matplotlib code that plots the C-alpha trace (Angstrom):
import matplotlib.pyplot as plt

x = [84.4, 86.5, 85.8, 87.5, 87.0, 88.2, 88.7, 87.3, 88.2, 85.4, 83.1, 83.0, 85.3, 83.6, 84.4, 83.2, 82.4, 82.5, 81.5, 81.9, 78.7, 78.3, 80.5, 80.2, 81.1, 78.0, 78.7, 77.8, 79.0, 79.7, 80.0, 82.1, 85.0, 83.7, 83.1, 85.9, 84.2, 80.6, 78.0, 78.9, 76.3, 77.1, 74.8, 75.5, 74.0, 73.8, 75.4, 75.8, 77.5, 81.2, 83.2, 85.3, 88.6, 87.6, 88.7, 92.3, 91.7, 93.7, 94.2, 92.6, 89.2, 89.5, 87.4, 84.2, 83.7, 81.3, 83.1, 85.9, 88.7, 91.4, 90.7, 92.9, 92.5, 91.8, 91.2, 90.8, 90.6, 88.3, 84.7, 82.3, 78.6, 76.5, 73.0, 71.5, 67.9, 66.3, 66.7, 69.7, 73.2, 75.4, 79.0, 82.4, 85.3, 89.0, 90.9, 93.8, 91.5, 88.0, 87.8, 84.7, 81.0, 79.3, 75.7, 74.0, 70.3, 68.0, 66.8, 64.2, 65.7, 69.3, 71.2, 72.9, 76.3, 77.7, 79.8, 78.2]
y = [102.8, 103.9, 104.2, 106.0, 106.0, 109.1, 109.2, 112.6, 114.2, 116.7, 117.5, 113.7, 111.2, 109.4, 107.8, 109.1, 106.3, 107.6, 105.6, 107.0, 106.9, 108.8, 111.9, 112.3, 110.6, 109.4, 109.9, 108.5, 109.4, 106.2, 106.9, 103.8, 102.1, 100.4, 96.7, 94.5, 91.2, 89.9, 90.2, 93.8, 96.4, 100.1, 103.1, 105.2, 108.7, 109.8, 113.2, 115.5, 114.3, 115.4, 116.0, 113.0, 114.9, 114.9, 111.2, 112.4, 115.0, 114.8, 117.8, 120.2, 121.8, 125.2, 126.0, 127.8, 125.8, 122.9, 119.7, 121.5, 119.1, 116.8, 114.4, 111.5, 108.7, 105.5, 103.2, 103.4, 101.2, 100.1, 99.2, 97.1, 98.0, 94.8, 96.2, 99.6, 100.3, 103.1, 101.2, 99.0, 99.3, 96.2, 96.5, 94.8, 96.7, 96.1, 98.1, 97.6, 97.3, 96.7, 93.7, 91.8, 92.2, 95.1, 96.3, 99.6, 99.1, 102.0, 101.8, 104.3, 107.7, 106.4, 103.4, 100.3, 99.4, 95.9, 93.2, 90.1]
z = [95.7, 98.7, 102.4, 105.2, 109.0, 110.7, 114.4, 115.5, 118.8, 118.9, 121.8, 122.3, 120.7, 117.8, 114.5, 111.1, 108.6, 105.1, 102.0, 98.5, 96.6, 93.4, 93.7, 97.5, 100.7, 102.5, 106.2, 109.6, 113.1, 115.1, 118.9, 119.6, 117.7, 114.6, 114.9, 113.6, 114.5, 113.8, 116.6, 117.6, 116.6, 116.7, 116.5, 113.4, 113.0, 109.4, 108.9, 105.9, 102.8, 102.3, 99.1, 98.0, 98.7, 102.4, 102.5, 102.8, 105.6, 108.8, 111.0, 113.3, 112.7, 114.5, 117.6, 116.7, 113.5, 113.2, 114.2, 115.9, 117.1, 115.8, 113.0, 112.1, 109.6, 111.6, 108.6, 104.8, 101.8, 99.0, 99.3, 97.2, 97.3, 97.4, 98.0, 98.7, 99.5, 101.5, 104.7, 104.2, 102.7, 102.4, 101.5, 101.7, 103.2, 102.3, 104.9, 107.3, 110.3, 108.8, 106.4, 105.4, 104.9, 106.7, 106.9, 107.8, 108.7, 109.3, 112.9, 114.0, 113.0, 112.9, 111.6, 113.1, 111.7, 112.1, 110.5, 109.1]

ax = plt.figure().add_subplot(projection="3d")
ax.plot(x, y, z, "-o")
ax.set_aspect("equal")
plt.show()
């Protein structure tokens, strides 16, 4: 598996967490910088799946299109899925900035993203 975090300068700055699962990138918008240390929880809003080749995208999404704004790769690497249920996804990230065990837990209508 691979993962990528794209820094997205859209209407508001946020980070797009993308995990490869099957033949797509499962995606979450994270309003604040992803947590590099344990004890920091971030809201993660699940968005639509993206094609795998979107993991390499950096550039400008033109004004008038969904997600308009600049996108740059903030971190990327390999990912090991440890557990996946309807309400919880546990995985290990091997990136330049994000390394270690992470969890996404369903919280109300969204998710919480944190490092173990």
